[in-house]
C-alpha positions, -999 to 999 in steps of 0.1 A, spaced: -878 373 248 -907 348 252 -926 346 285 -896 363 301 -872 338 286 -841 349 267 -843 322 239 -810 333 223 -791 329 256 -808 295 262 -797 283 226 -762 295 232 -759 278 266 -774 246 252 -748 245 224 -719 253 246 -730 226 271 -732 201 242 -697 211 230 -683 207 265 -700 174 270 -686 160 237 -651 173 247 -654 158 281 -663 125 264 -632 128 242 -653 131 211 -631 158 197 -643 157 161 -680 158 172 -673 186 197 -656 207 170 -684 199 146 -710 211 172 -689 242 178 -687 250 141 -725 244 138 -732 268 166 -710 295 151 -725 290 116 -761 293 129 -756 321 154 -762 357 146 -735 384 149 -745 392 184 -742 355 194 -709 352 178 -696 383 196 -709 369 229 -694 335 223 -659 347 212 -642 344 246 -658 310 252 -650 298 216 -614 308 219 -611 289 252 -629 259 238 -607 256 208 -576 259 230 -590 231 251 -595 210 220 -560 219 208 -545 208 241 -564 175 239 -552 169 203 -516 178 215 -519 154 244 -532 126 221 -504 135 197 -479 129 225 -494 95 232 -492 86 195 -456 98 193 -446 77 223 -463 47 207 -443 55 175 -474 60 156 -459 90 138 -486 93 111 -512 97 138 -490 120 158 -485 143 128 -523 143 122 -531 152 159 -503 178 162 -515 194 129 -551 195 143 -539 212 175 -519 238 155 -550 244 132 -569 252 164 -544 279 173 -523 258 197 -491 270 181 -462 269 204 -425 258 202 -433 225 220 -459 214 195 -439 226 165 -409 207 178 -428 175 183 -445 176 149 -411 183 133 -396 153 151 -425 131 139 -420 144 104 -383 135 106 -392 100 117 -413 97 85 -384 113 65 -407 141 54 -377 164 54 -393 195 37 -422 197 61 -399 190 91 -377 218 80 -407 242 77 -417 234 113 -381 239 125 -379 273 108 -412 283 124 -399 272 158 -367 293 152 -388 323 142 -408 319 175 -376 316 194 -343 326 176 -323 310 204 -340 277 203 -314 249 206 -341 224 197 -351 244 166 -316 244 152 -312 207 160 -343 199 141 -333 222 112 -299 205 110 -315 171 109 -340 181 82 -313 196 61 -291 166 65 -320 144 53 -324 167 23 -286 163 17 -282 200 18 -250 195 37 -235 230 36 -267 245 51 -268 216 76 -232 224 87 -243 260 94 -273 248 114 -251 224 133 -226 251 142 -254 273 155 -268 243 174 -234 236 188 -229 272 200 -263 272 216 -257 238 231 -225 248 249 -245 276 266 -274 253 276 -279 231 307 -252 206 320 -267 176 302 -266 193 267 -232 208 275 -219 173 283 -233 160 250 -216 188 230 -182 182 246 -177 154 221 -187 175 191 -162 193 169 -163 227 154 -160 230 116 -123 240 116 -113 211 139 -133 187 117 -116 200 86 -82 194 102 -91 159 112 -102 151 76 -71 167 61 -48 146 83 -63 114 69 -62 128 33 -25 136 38 -18 101 51 -36 87 21 -18 108 -5 16 101 11 19 69 -9 1 82 -40 16 98 -72 22 135 -73 -3 140 -102 -34 121 -112 -59 123 -140 -95 130 -129 -114 103 -148 -146 123 -147 -135 155 -165 -102 142 -178 -80 170 -162 -46 164 -148 -45 173 -112 -18 179 -86 -25 171 -50 -39 205 -42 -64 202 -71 -73 166 -60 -81 179 -24 -100 208 -38 -121 185 -60 -129 164 -29 -138 194 -8 -163 206 -34 -181 172 -36 -212 162 -16 -192 134 -1 -169 159 16 -198 180 30 -215 149 44 -182 137 58 -175 171 74 -209 170 90 -206 135 103 -171 143 116 -185 173 135 -213 153 151 -200 119 158 -172 115 184 -171 77 183 -151 60 156 -144 94 140 -111 85 123 -125 52 111 -154 70 95 -131 95 78 -109 67 64 -140 49 51 -148 80 29 -114 94 21 -96 62 11 -121 51 -16 -123 86 -30 -85 90 -34 -78 55 -45 -61 56 -78 -56 31 -106 -21 28 -122 -13 17 -157 14 -7 -168 22 -8 -205 49 -8 -231 59 27 -244 50 29 -280 57 57 -305 52 92 -293 37 88 -259 19 119 -246 39 141 -222 28 161 -193 31 194 -211 8 181 -239 -22 174 -217 -18 199 -189 -47 223 -185 -68 204 -211 -92 175 -206 -78 144 -222 -112 135 -235 -112 166 -257 -83 154 -279 -89 135 -311 -87 98 -305 -56 92 -326 -22 77 -319 -13 71 -282 -42 94 -271 -64 64 -277 -46 44 -251 -47 72 -226 -84 79 -232 -94 42 -231 -75 37 -199 -92 66 -182 -126 55 -194 -120 19 -181 -109 33 -147 -140 55 -146 -163 27 -155 -148 6 -127 -158 34 -102 -125 51 -96 -119 89 -96 -82 89 -103 -59 74 -129 -21 75 -133 0 69 -164 38 72 -162 41 89 -196 21 120 -188 19 123 -150 56 130 -143 74 162 -152 105 146 -166 121 181 -171 122 185 -133 151 164 -121 141 165 -84 105 153 -93 119 126 -116 141 112 -90 114 112 -64 90 95 -88 114 68 -98 123 61 -62 86 61 -52 71 42 -82 71 8 -65 52 23 -35 27 40 -58 19 7 -76 19 -11 -42 -7 13 -27 -28 17 -58 -63 3 -56 -57 -15 -89 -31 -18 -117 -43 -22 -152 -19 -39 -176 -25 -30 -212 -11 -57 -236 -11 -40 -270 4 -71 -287 -20 -96 -272 -51 -103 -293 -62 -137 -282 -61 -161 -253 -30 -180 -246 -6 -154 -260 2 -135 -228 34 -155 -224 47 -141 -257 40 -104 -249 69 -80 -250 55 -66 -218 71 -95 -200 106 -85 -212 106 -48 -203 126 -36 -173 101 -13 -156 72 -38 -159 87 -62 -133 79 -40 -104 46 -31 -120 38 -68 -120 51 -76 -85 41 -45 -65 3 -43 -70 -20 -63 -48 -47 -63 -75 -41 -64 -112 -62 -67 -144 -48 -76 -178 -64 -61 -209 -59 -71 -245 -53 -49 -275 -91 -42 -279 -94 -33 -242 -113 -64 -232 -102 -84 -201 -77 -112 -209 -93 -146 -212 -126 -128 -208 -119 -128 -170 -141 -101 -154 -130 -110 -119 -117 -81 -98 -81 -94 -95 -63 -115 -121 -37 -124 -95 -63 -148 -82 -65 -164 -116 -46 -197 -117 -46 -198 -155 -31 -163 -159 -6 -168 -131 6 -200 -148 12 -182 -180 31 -155 -162 52 -180 -143 64 -195 -175 70 -162 -192 88 -145 -163 104 -175 -145 89 -159 -113 72 -184 -90 35 -180 -84 39 -173 -47 61 -143 -55 38 -132 -83 8 -130 -60 23 -121 -26 56 -103 -33 73 -83 -5 101 -59 -13 134 -67 5 170 -77 0 165 -113 8 170 -138 -20 188 -111 -39 203 -135 -65 169 -149 -74 155 -114 -80 184 -105 -101 178 -136 -122 142 -124 -127 154 -91 -141 182 -106 -162 160 -112 -192 146 -77 -193 157 -46 -213 152 -9 -210 155 19 -235 178 39 -212 205 15 -201 207 29 -165 170 21 -160 177 -16 -157 192 -7 -123 167 21 -114 137 -2 -121 149 -26 -94 151 0 -65 116 -8 -53 121 -46 -56 149 -44 -31 134 -16 -11 162 8 -15 164 45 -24 193 58 -44 201 89 -64 192 89 -101 221 99 -124 211 95 -160 243 95 -180 263 76 -153 263 44 -175 248 11 -167 278 -4 -149 278 25 -124 240 24 -119 240 -14 -114 271 -12 -93 256 13 -69 225 -9 -65 245 -41 -59 269 -24 -35 239 -12 -15 224 -47 -14 257 -64 -2 266 -37 22 232 -35 38 221 -71 39 254 -90 38 239 -112 11 268 -123 -11 247 -143 -36 249 -112 -59 285 -123 -65 273 -155 -82 274 -146 -119 293 -154 -151 303 -130 -179 322 -97 -178 334 -78 -147 321 -43 -140 344 -13 -139 326 -3 -107 340 -33 -89 354 -65 -104 333 -87 -82 302 -73 -98 289 -80 -134 290 -54 -161 255 -63 -172 223 -77 -156 223 -105 -182 252 -122 -162 225 -133 -138 204 -151 -164 217 -186 -156 211 -200 -121 242 -203 -100 258 -237 -93 243 -255 -63 259 -287 -49 238 -318 -48 214 -321 -20 225 -344 8 199 -364 26 200 -366 64 212 -402 62 241 -392 39 251 -364 62 251 -387 92 273 -412 73 298 -385 64 298 -371 99 306 -405 113 335 -409 89 349 -375 99 350 -384 136 379 -407 128 399 -380 110 389 -346 125 399 -340 161 379 -320 185 406 -294 186 408 -291 148 370 -287 146 370 -261 174 398 -242 157 379 -241 123 347 -231 140 364 -203 159 380 -190 128 348 -189 108 326 -176 136 349 -146 141 349 -136 104 333 -101 100 305 -95 76 313 -82 42 317 -45 38 311 -27 6 316 11 2 331 34 -24 334 6 -49 356 -14 -25 345 -48 -13 359 -63 19 350 -99 15 355 -126 42 364 -159 25 384 -192 26 415 -187 5 433 -213 -17 466 -202 -32 468 -210 -70 501 -227 -79 496 -236 -116 477 -221 -145 482 -235 -180 462 -230 -211 446 -261 -227 459 -267 -262 434 -255 -289 436 -250 -326 427 -219 -345 416 -185 -334 398 -185 -300 372 -162 -284 374 -181 -252 403 -196 -234 403 -227 -212 429 -231 -185 438 -260 -162 443 -248 -127 459 -262 -96 455 -247 -61 466 -257 -26 439 -277 -10 417 -280 -41 412 -307 -66 424 -297 -101 399 -277 -121 393 -259 -154 384 -222 -160 369 -208 -192 372 -171 -197 374 -145 -225 404 -130 -208 439 -141 -215 455 -153 -183 492 -152 -174 504 -188 -173 526 -200 -145 537 -232 -127 562 -242 -101 595 -230 -114 578 -202 -133 563 -181 -107 547 -146 -112 550 -119 -87 514 -112 -77 495 -137 -57 466 -156 -74 438 -171 -52 407 -191 -57 384 -181 -29 352 -193 -14 331 -162 -2 321 -169 33 283 -174 39 276 -169 76 243 -187 73 262 -220 73 269 -214 110 232 -211 117 239 -178 135 210 -154 144 197 -134 114 199 -96 113 172 -81 135 164 -56 108 175 -59 72 176 -22 68 202 -17 95 238 -14 85 259 -45 90 281 -28 116 251 -17 137 231 -49 134 256 -75 143 286 -79 166 301 -114 162 321 -111 194 290 -106 215 269 -131 196 292 -161 199 307 -180 228 345 -179 233 356 -211 216 394 -205 219 396 -232 246 374 -257 228 337 -262 225 316 -250 255 306 -277 280 298 -281 316 328 -280 340 353 -280 311 339 -311 294 335 -313 256 301 -303 243 295 -332 219 265 -315 203 287 -286 193 313 -309 179 287 -328 159 273 -295 145 308 -285 134 313 -318 117 280 -312 98 294 -278 88 326 -295 75 305 -319 55 289 -290 37 322 -272 33 337 -302 16 310 -302 -11 318 -285 -44 314 -247 -44 314 -218 -68 348 -201 -65 361 -167 -74 395 -162 -92 414 -132 -77 446 -116 -89 466 -94 -65 470 -58 -78 489 -41 -50 498 -55 -16 465 -64 0 443 -54 -29 427 -79 -55 407 -80 -86 383 -107 -97 389 -123 -131 356 -131 -147 348 -164 -162 322 -175 -187 312 -205 -167 309 -212 -130 343 -221 -114 334 -253 -96 360 -261 -69 363 -290 -45 383 -291 -13 406 -321 -9 406 -323 29 395 -304 60 430 -291 69 431 -271 37 402 -249 48 421 -231 76 432 -201 56 404 -178 64 406 -140 60 390 -109 46 403 -96 12 399 -61 -2 386 -64 -38 386 -35 -62 
């Protein structure tokens, strides 16, 4: 005390007023500095007296820092906001609001660890804090600790559904973990539907079935991240799942020639392929998987070791699905072990193997590798089907046009052309020459090793004719099959292109049509059109072919004179309605002529091609003929002549029929049929096309369906 004044109280009040004035002036740092100076210089009694005021003052400063932090956060000045919120917390202004805001600012700056610490503090303050778990989930996601993030998300989701209406509405679009897993699994199953049953993991070299592939994915960070994003994002959920699943499960298939002792499934099962000594055919397997891995793919497939050939059901499924597997692979690598330099792809034996035709045509992307595992022609582009130089070489080597090489679609259309592609190829197991074509024609048939090649090829060709009504498969020369005499015994019978009549220009057609108007009456034309239009489609089942055709009765067969021993016989043949012709065959034919008749009938026939009528095509090639087309409903009734208005002749229809007659009068490839029993016939094969030529239109009126054994 001095002169009645309490100097200590005066000093305390003066310092408090200074601090308050600085705070009021928003000079927070100076105010806090003045406060700290007062505390440091005061005695214990002063400090004790100031404690309530000091606590309140720091709270006021903390509130001011928090307020300024909000302003900075709103202005997206997150560094400043973090500084101000931290200052407020240091002053004791610790509450869930400030912790949440600082955590959000830290998230914006991607300071995941610090953001996580604040979220955890917030949850400790309030274990039921929806915001706390939302921030924790976001921080863990940023740290790529996806499994922990999923747990935080599920807790957030549970708390959110119990919160206010706005948050509940937001969470209606979220998925729980089980629902998200189901959504992902559905996409995985769709992806694996067109994938091989087993694949090699290119990272660890282990052979994996589908369950193992799915397990490997579920243990990867990609899966955890996908699961999390599937749970949280309602929009475009399926699209996002596909974007992750499809690349992960994409596989690369190998096309190659089998050489020596190729490794089998039982030799590599349960052991990493990289652990084997790099000798023999292990080198090819290891190199292939390494190339696939280096290209960024997880899975590789090689036919030698990824199919359990001891399991007949699996083998049949694999052979029937192989085209689809190559088709849906991300890439097919072709290994050419006999190609060492540029320009020699054309000579590779790979071009002459049976199974490699589908391995060439099915993939959308393909890469050719030479013996030393370098890209052919040094071409490092992602798809050699886009290389004009490589496609030109393949076109020469395979006789497959470039359009089909680069954009092939499996179907039964142009069957004869596809059979010609395959005619120069060979397989170790004879039946495989037929089995390897199942995918090309988009058919599925049973696999019966041991049934012999004629049965295998016969079943395939029977399916093609029966299902598509395409009779071009009957155009061949060589030896008849025991399956059905209208089919060849061997695929090589298709090697030579079938006879095609000379192309007629439009002017030539018009000239011939004009000449026919003078000799072919409307009634005759109408009768022929009616007969042809009402012919059924070919039917082929149980090795019996019901073939609609134009029939020309043979009246004379005599062998041409030849000296010495013969392996082939040539005969001069006469038939009603045809110009005389020659037939060359390995078979010895029974000779006859007028006055020396034989009992069974002998016919030369022209298989009827309905396309000549320009009738509607099948709605669906995969339908049966009977289901797809009813000629009686598809065509007008022409029994009374061509359709016209009020009974008048439709000249356009008459002209169209004359154009048809012009084409029918061109030379054609005929079949020689011998009657076996009444109503049943067998084809006699020839070594060359039997080229027949109609003498006049009246001789084309014998139109019927014959049953051929």
